[in-house]
C-alpha positions as CSV (number, residue, x, y, z in Angstrom):
1,X,-29.0,-92.4,167.2
2,X,-26.9,-94.2,169.8
3,X,-23.3,-95.1,168.8
4,X,-22.5,-98.7,169.9
5,X,-18.9,-99.0,171.0
6,X,-16.8,-102.1,171.7
7,X,-13.7,-101.6,174.0
8,X,-10.6,-103.6,173.3
9,X,-7.7,-103.0,175.7
10,X,-5.8,-105.4,177.9
11,X,-5.9,-103.0,180.9
12,X,-9.2,-103.5,182.8
13,X,-8.8,-100.2,184.6
14,X,-8.6,-98.3,181.3
15,X,-11.6,-100.1,179.9
16,X,-13.5,-99.3,183.1
17,X,-12.6,-95.6,182.8
18,X,-13.6,-95.5,179.1
19,X,-16.9,-97.2,179.9
20,X,-17.7,-94.6,182.6
21,X,-16.9,-91.8,180.1
22,X,-19.0,-93.2,177.3
23,X,-21.9,-94.2,179.5
24,X,-22.1,-90.6,180.8
25,X,-23.1,-89.4,177.3
26,X,-26.5,-89.7,175.7
27,X,-25.4,-90.8,172.3
28,X,-22.7,-93.5,173.0
29,X,-23.2,-96.9,174.5
30,X,-20.6,-99.6,175.4
31,X,-21.8,-103.0,174.2
32,X,-18.8,-105.1,175.0
33,X,-15.3,-105.3,176.4
34,X,-12.3,-107.4,175.1
35,X,-8.9,-107.9,176.8
36,X,-7.1,-109.1,173.6
37,X,-7.4,-109.0,169.8
38,X,-8.9,-112.4,169.4
39,X,-11.7,-111.7,171.8
40,X,-12.2,-108.3,170.1
41,X,-12.8,-110.0,166.8
42,X,-15.2,-112.5,168.3
43,X,-17.2,-109.9,170.2
44,X,-17.3,-107.7,167.0
45,X,-18.9,-110.5,165.1
46,X,-21.4,-111.1,168.0
47,X,-22.3,-107.5,168.9
48,X,-21.8,-105.7,165.6
49,X,-20.8,-102.4,167.2
50,X,-20.5,-99.2,165.2
51,X,-17.0,-98.5,166.5
52,X,-14.3,-100.6,168.0
53,X,-11.9,-98.7,170.2
54,X,-8.8,-100.7,169.7
55,X,-5.5,-100.8,171.6
56,X,-2.5,-101.8,169.5
57,X,-0.4,-103.7,172.0
58,X,-2.3,-106.6,173.5
59,X,-1.2,-110.1,174.4
60,X,-1.8,-112.8,171.9
61,X,-3.5,-111.3,168.9
62,X,-2.6,-107.6,168.8
63,X,-4.7,-104.7,167.8
64,X,-3.3,-104.5,164.2
65,X,-4.1,-108.2,163.5
66,X,-7.5,-107.7,165.0
67,X,-8.2,-104.6,163.0
68,X,-7.2,-106.4,159.8
69,X,-9.5,-109.4,160.6
70,X,-12.4,-107.0,161.2
71,X,-11.8,-105.0,158.1
72,X,-11.4,-108.1,155.9
73,X,-14.7,-109.6,157.1
74,X,-17.4,-108.9,154.6
75,X,-20.2,-109.1,157.2
76,X,-18.4,-106.4,159.3
77,X,-18.1,-103.8,156.6
78,X,-20.1,-101.3,158.6
79,X,-17.8,-101.5,161.6
80,X,-15.2,-98.8,162.1
81,X,-12.0,-99.2,164.1
82,X,-10.5,-96.3,166.1
83,X,-7.0,-97.0,167.2
84,X,-6.2,-95.6,170.7
85,X,-2.6,-96.1,171.8
86,X,0.5,-94.5,173.4
87,X,2.6,-95.5,170.4
88,X,2.1,-92.9,167.7
89,X,5.1,-93.7,165.5
90,X,5.1,-93.9,161.7
91,X,5.2,-97.7,161.6
92,X,2.1,-98.1,163.8
93,X,0.2,-95.4,162.0
94,X,0.9,-96.7,158.5
95,X,0.2,-100.3,159.5
96,X,-3.0,-99.4,161.3
97,X,-4.4,-97.5,158.3
98,X,-3.4,-100.2,155.9
99,X,-5.1,-102.7,158.2
100,X,-8.3,-100.8,157.8
101,X,-8.4,-98.5,160.8
102,X,-10.6,-95.4,160.3
103,X,-8.9,-93.3,163.0
104,X,-5.8,-93.0,165.2
105,X,-5.7,-91.2,168.5
106,X,-3.1,-91.0,171.3
107,X,-4.0,-92.1,174.8
108,X,-3.0,-88.6,175.9
109,X,-6.1,-87.2,174.3
110,X,-8.6,-85.3,176.5
111,X,-12.0,-86.9,177.2
112,X,-13.8,-84.5,174.9
113,X,-11.4,-85.3,172.1
114,X,-12.0,-89.0,172.5
115,X,-15.8,-88.6,172.5
116,X,-15.5,-86.4,169.3
117,X,-13.2,-89.0,167.8
118,X,-15.7,-91.8,168.3
119,X,-18.5,-89.6,166.8
120,X,-16.3,-88.6,163.8
121,X,-15.4,-92.2,163.0
122,X,-18.9,-93.5,163.5
123,X,-20.1,-90.9,161.0
124,X,-17.8,-92.5,158.4
125,X,-15.2,-89.8,158.4
126,X,-11.4,-90.2,159.0
127,X,-9.6,-89.0,162.0
128,X,-5.9,-88.8,162.7
129,X,-4.3,-87.0,165.6
130,X,-1.7,-84.3,164.8
131,X,1.2,-86.7,166.0
132,X,-0.2,-89.5,163.9
133,X,-0.5,-87.3,160.9
134,X,3.1,-86.1,161.1
135,X,4.2,-89.7,161.5
136,X,2.2,-90.8,158.4
137,X,3.6,-88.0,156.2
138,X,7.1,-88.7,157.4
139,X,6.8,-92.3,156.4
140,X,5.6,-91.5,152.9
141,X,8.3,-88.9,152.6
142,X,10.8,-91.8,152.9
143,X,9.4,-93.4,149.8
144,X,10.4,-92.5,146.2
145,X,7.9,-90.1,144.7
146,X,6.2,-90.9,141.4
147,X,7.3,-88.9,138.4
148,X,5.8,-85.4,138.2
149,X,2.8,-85.1,135.9
150,X,2.3,-88.8,135.6
151,X,-1.1,-90.1,136.8
152,X,-0.5,-93.3,138.8
153,X,-2.4,-96.2,137.3
154,X,-4.4,-96.7,140.5
155,X,-5.8,-93.2,140.0
156,X,-6.6,-93.6,136.3
157,X,-10.1,-94.6,137.1
158,X,-10.9,-91.2,138.7
159,X,-12.1,-88.2,136.8
160,X,-9.9,-85.0,137.0
161,X,-12.5,-83.5,139.5
162,X,-12.5,-86.7,141.6
163,X,-8.7,-86.5,141.8
164,X,-8.9,-82.8,142.8
165,X,-11.3,-83.7,145.6
166,X,-9.2,-86.7,146.7
167,X,-6.1,-84.5,147.0
168,X,-8.0,-81.9,149.1
169,X,-9.3,-84.7,151.4
170,X,-5.7,-85.8,151.8
171,X,-4.7,-82.3,152.8
172,X,-7.2,-82.4,155.6
173,X,-10.1,-80.3,154.2
174,X,-13.6,-81.0,155.2
175,X,-16.4,-81.3,152.7
176,X,-17.4,-77.7,153.5
177,X,-13.9,-76.5,153.0
178,X,-13.6,-78.3,149.7
179,X,-16.9,-76.9,148.5
180,X,-15.6,-73.4,149.1
181,X,-12.3,-74.1,147.5
182,X,-13.9,-75.6,144.3
183,X,-17.0,-73.4,144.3
184,X,-19.4,-76.3,144.4
185,X,-22.0,-77.5,146.9
186,X,-21.1,-79.7,149.8
187,X,-23.4,-82.4,148.4
188,X,-21.5,-82.4,145.1
189,X,-18.2,-82.8,147.1
190,X,-19.7,-85.7,149.0
191,X,-20.8,-87.3,145.8
192,X,-17.2,-87.0,144.3
193,X,-15.7,-88.4,147.5
194,X,-18.0,-91.3,147.6
195,X,-17.4,-92.1,143.9
196,X,-13.6,-91.9,144.4
197,X,-13.8,-94.3,147.4
198,X,-16.0,-96.7,145.4
199,X,-13.8,-96.7,142.4
200,X,-10.6,-97.2,144.5
201,X,-12.4,-99.8,146.6
202,X,-11.6,-98.2,150.0
203,X,-13.6,-98.3,153.1
204,X,-13.4,-94.7,154.2
205,X,-11.6,-91.4,153.9
206,X,-8.6,-92.6,155.9
207,X,-7.8,-95.2,153.2
208,X,-8.3,-92.5,150.6
209,X,-5.6,-90.4,152.3
210,X,-3.2,-93.3,152.3
211,X,-3.7,-93.9,148.5
212,X,-3.3,-90.2,147.8
213,X,0.1,-90.2,149.4
214,X,1.1,-93.6,148.0
215,X,0.3,-92.6,144.5
216,X,1.9,-89.1,144.6
217,X,-1.4,-87.3,144.4
218,X,-0.2,-85.3,147.4
219,X,3.4,-84.5,147.9
220,X,4.3,-84.0,151.5
221,X,7.4,-82.0,150.4
222,X,5.4,-79.3,148.6
223,X,1.8,-79.5,149.7
224,X,0.7,-77.7,152.8
225,X,-2.4,-78.6,154.7
226,X,-3.8,-78.5,158.3
227,X,-1.6,-79.9,161.1
228,X,-4.2,-82.7,161.6
229,X,-6.6,-84.7,159.5
230,X,-10.2,-84.6,160.8
231,X,-12.2,-84.7,157.6
């Protein structure tokens, strides 16, 4: 199946470079180009791409506002936004994820990394670059941690096993890794992940990671996971 991508970047040269890269593959097709956030939102409604490759800093409506508009549109629920930017700081990472982005990758990424990122996000999985992951954890470290042993009210709707799975997702484990850790099948893990996302009303695993840190399900001071989240 061909992945349909919309490019949103105010630099025409970069858009052209990305288009050449994507068009050189058999499974990715560029269906539109936008030079600002407003145009990105309009083209997303018109083209219904699978993935929007979104720059953060653009004139007029920026990438964060555009991402938020796309994520809040009920008719665009199937569209995933992958943020690609040179600014991998904690403020941008946190705001991008809260706005509904499914992935965050620095512009210094290699071509193969970018192609894999698009495929990962299109498959409904979350992707954060190592730098973005460190920034995200650093930001949540600055927030007061919930009391030990207290289940945050937002997580009360989850079963104990669903909370276990959500915690492992936040630590960066894949479904296969989680199945080995919990001695259950990958299909069972996928079911738990989907149920947790449904109960918490989140779009994808990236949002599940945010909630896990916000609610204290994962403590960045004590938990140790992979250096990046590609789950």
